N, C-alpha and C positions, 0 to 999 in steps of 0.2 A: 939518396938525394931527395929532398923534400919536394912535393908537388906544388905547382903554382896555384894560387887561388883562382878558382873558376870565375870568369867574368860573365855575368848575365846581361842580356840586352834589357834596355829600359822597357818598363811596362807602358802601355798606351791606353788612352780612353778610360772607360769605366772599370777596367780590370784591376785597378789599384785596390789594395786591401783597405785603404782609408775610405774607399767607396763601398766596402763590403758591409754587410749586415750580420753582426755576430749571432743574433738569434736565428736567422735563416741559416747561417753557417753551422750552428749547433744542430739544427734539424737535418741538414744535409750530411753532416758528419755522422750522426746517429743512423741515418738511413743508408748511406753509401760507404762509409769507412769502417764501421765497427765490426764488420766481418773479419777484418784483419788487424785492426788497431783499437786501442783503448787509450784514454788519457793517462791512466795510472798503472797499467800492467802490460807487460809484453804479451803479445799473442803471436800470430804469424808474422806480424810487423812489430816494430818497437813501440813502446809507449810514447805518447805524443805530448803529454803535459811538459811544458818548458822547451818544446822543440824550437820555438821562435827565438833566435839568437844562439842556438846550440850548434856546434860543429857537427857535420854529418858523420855518422858512423861511430858515435862516442858513447852510446848507452852501454855501460860496462857489462851488463849481464844479457846483452842481445848479440846474436851471431850475425854479423853483416858480411857481405861479400868483400873480398880484399879490395876490389875497385872502389867500393863505397867508402871503406875505411880510409883509403888513400886519397880520396877526393877531398880537396881542401875547400870545402863548401861550408859557409855559415848560413843556416836557414833563416831567411828573411823574406820580405814581401816578394822580391824578384826571383830569388832562387826557388821558393816554394811554388810560385806561379809557374815557372818553367818545369819544375818537377811534376806538378799535378797535370800539366798539359801533356808532357811526354817524358817520363822518367828515363827511357832509353837514350834520349838525346842529351841528357845531363850526365848520366853514368851508364855506360853500355852494359856492364854486367851487374845487374841488380835483380832483385826478386819481386819487384813491384810491377804487376801487369795491369794496373788500373790507371785510367786516364779520366780527366775531367775536361771535356772540350769547351764547355760553356764558360766564358771569361767572368761573368757575374757570379756564377756558382763558385769558381775558384776564389774570387775576391771574398765571398762570404765565408768560405771554409778557412781561408787564411786569416781573416779578421777574428774568427772564433778561436783559431789556434794561437794567434797573437795575444788575445785577451786571456786565454787559458794559461799562457806563459807569463802572465803578469806584466806584459809590455804595453 
């Protein structure tokens, strides 16, 4: 049986990726995310170029948890915001133990990922 599409709450205030600064997001990504992620190669986490608009758990040569593969999530502004805030609240059995509590930093990282995805 196919899983239902996960519905994310609306983002509020300055947290929207449209309000994010891609250059700041790039710096944050390089400083905070590259221990586990790269844009173009899998590391401990999957490669993130083209993540914006991609279905979760679908990088063919990366080993995801069954729960993440089954989660019917398309990575966009809202889903990425919730994921970066608290991955366990989005998908309970995942391997990401990293959180970005600052809404502006999340918006900046999401804007960088969106532009890196050509969106």
